[in-house]
N, C-alpha and C positions, 0 to 999 in steps of 0.2 A: 504493500499499500504506500503510495507516494504522499508525503506531507505537503502542505501548502507551500507555495513559493515564498522564500524568505523576504521580508520587508526591510530587513536591516542586515548588516554583515553577519554571516553565519557560516559555520562549517561543521562537519562531523568528523570524529575521531574514532578509529579502530573498527567501525562497522557501518556499512552502507544501509541507509533506510529510506532514502529518497533520491530521485533523479534530479533534484533541483539545487542540492547543496554540494559545494566542494567537499570532497571526502578524502581523508588521509588514513590509509590502512597499512598494516604490515603484510608481507607476503606470507600469508598463513599456510598456503598449500606448500610452498617451499620449506616452511618451518617444520611441517609434518615429515616431509622427506628428510630434512636435515637431522631431525631427532632420530629417525630409524637408521640413517646412514652413520651417525656418530656412535650409536650402540653397536652396529655391525662392525665398524672399523676397530672397535675395542674388544672384539671377540665374541659378542653376544650372538647366539644362533637361534634362540627361540624367544620371540619378542611378544610383549603384551601392551596393548593400548588401554589406558585407564582413564575413565571419566565418569560423568553422571548424566543420566537421561533427563530430558531429551537432548540429543545432539543436533545442533543447528547452527546456522550462520558461520562465524569464524571457526567454531569448534569442528564443524563438519569438514571445512576446508583442511584443517590440521589433520583430522583423522584420515581423509582421503589421500593426502600426501604420504602419510605413514603407510597406508595399505598399498599404494602404488609402488613405493620403494620396495617393500617386502616382496610383493609379487614379482616385480622385475628382477629381483635378486634371489629368488627362490628361497626366501626365508620363511620359516614357520612362524606364524603369529596368531594371536587371538585378540578379541575385544572384550573388555570387562566394563560394563556400565552399571553404576549403582542406581538404585531407585531414587526418584525425586521425592525425598522425605527428609525430615529434620535431622535424624541421626543416620545419614546415608553411609557414613564410613563403616558402620557395622557390616554392610554388604562387602566391603573390601576385606574386612576381618574374616568373614565366613569364606570368601573366595580363597584367601591365602591358606586358611585351615584345610580346605578341601583339595588344595593342590600341593600339599606337602607329603612327600614320601621319604620316610626315615629322616625327617628334619630338613630335607632338601626341597626347595621351591622349584616347581616344574617350568619356570621361565628364568632366563638369565639376563633379560633386558626389559626394562619397563619405560614406556614413554606416556606422558599425560599431556593433555591440551592446556593444563594450568599448573602453575607451581603449587597451588593449594592442594589439589588432588595427589600430585606427585609426592608432596610432603607427608600427607596423610598416609599414603601407601608405604612410604619409607619407614615411618615410625611404627607402623603395624608389622612390617617385616622384622624390624628389630625386636619388637615384642615377642615374635615367634622364634627369635634367636637365629634369624637368617642374616648372614653377613653381607653388608653393603659397604663397598662395591665388590668385595671379593667374589661373592657367589651371585649376586644380583646387582646390576647397574641400573640407575634411575636418572631420567632426564625429564624436566618439567618444561613449561613454556611461560616466559615473561622475563625472569631474572631482574625483577624490579627491586629497588632498594628503598627502605624507609628513610635512610640518611646516607650521605655520600661515603662515610667511612665503614659502613656496614659490610662485614666480610661475606663472601659468597659461599654458601654451604651446599646448596642444591645445584647440580649441573643443570643447565637450562638453555632453551633457545631464547635469545635476547631480542626484544623489540627495541629499536632505537628511539626512546622517548625524547631524547635531546633533539634529534633530527626532526621528529614529529612536531615538537613544539616550535622549532625554527621555521618550518614550512607553514605551520598554522598561522604564525604571526605574519608571515609574508603574504599569505592569501587574504587574511583579514585586512591588512593595509591596502592591498590591491582593491578590495571591495570598497573601502572607505573612499578611495580616489575615483572610483568609477562604479556606476550601478550595473554595468554589463559583466556577466559571468561567462567565461569561456566554456561553452557546453561541451566542446571536444576534449577538454582536459579537466573534467570534474574530479576524476579519481587519481590520487597519487599513491602508488604502491611502493612501500619502502622495503629494502632487503633486511633480512634477519641474519643473525650470527649465532655461533655456539659459544657459551660461557662455561668454562671448566669449574666444577665444584668438587666436593668430596664424595659425591654419590656415583662417580664413574672413575674408571681407571685412567691414569695419565697416558 
């Protein structure tokens, strides 16, 4: 559904919801591929995508990138989606418990479409005495920091929030100077990168 045309300088960040607003998004599909690729490069052979239902918008692009990389490289993979409920992480806990054989988790690489779900899964694996990253490597998506000096713990696909902010300011200033919006360049897709943390092997 398209929203009304903006009557004042406006833009959208991270997700497209209208054909009338300039939009700045990360390359979510490439990010999903990169997550699977980084796990593969570090020796993971059976991968798991972890998220929460329903999967849509940017999450679907991330999942599809992950799936396509796995299929193109003949990697075994599975999808684990928790139910959309208040204590959804209990589904992760049950999944881990049901996929442990003699204390060994049946996947050696985990990728999630958010840092939040990746972190939840990481702590539950530790609770079940699964070694991260020795036995299972984990990559999230975002690599956001609350403060500049905050250390990176979770390996993740990083969105360039600095570049996003810079382009956002440029586009808003352009709108202030002119009412005309370039309809042929409404969407700006920014590249993503991999950030090493302690949940993957170096």
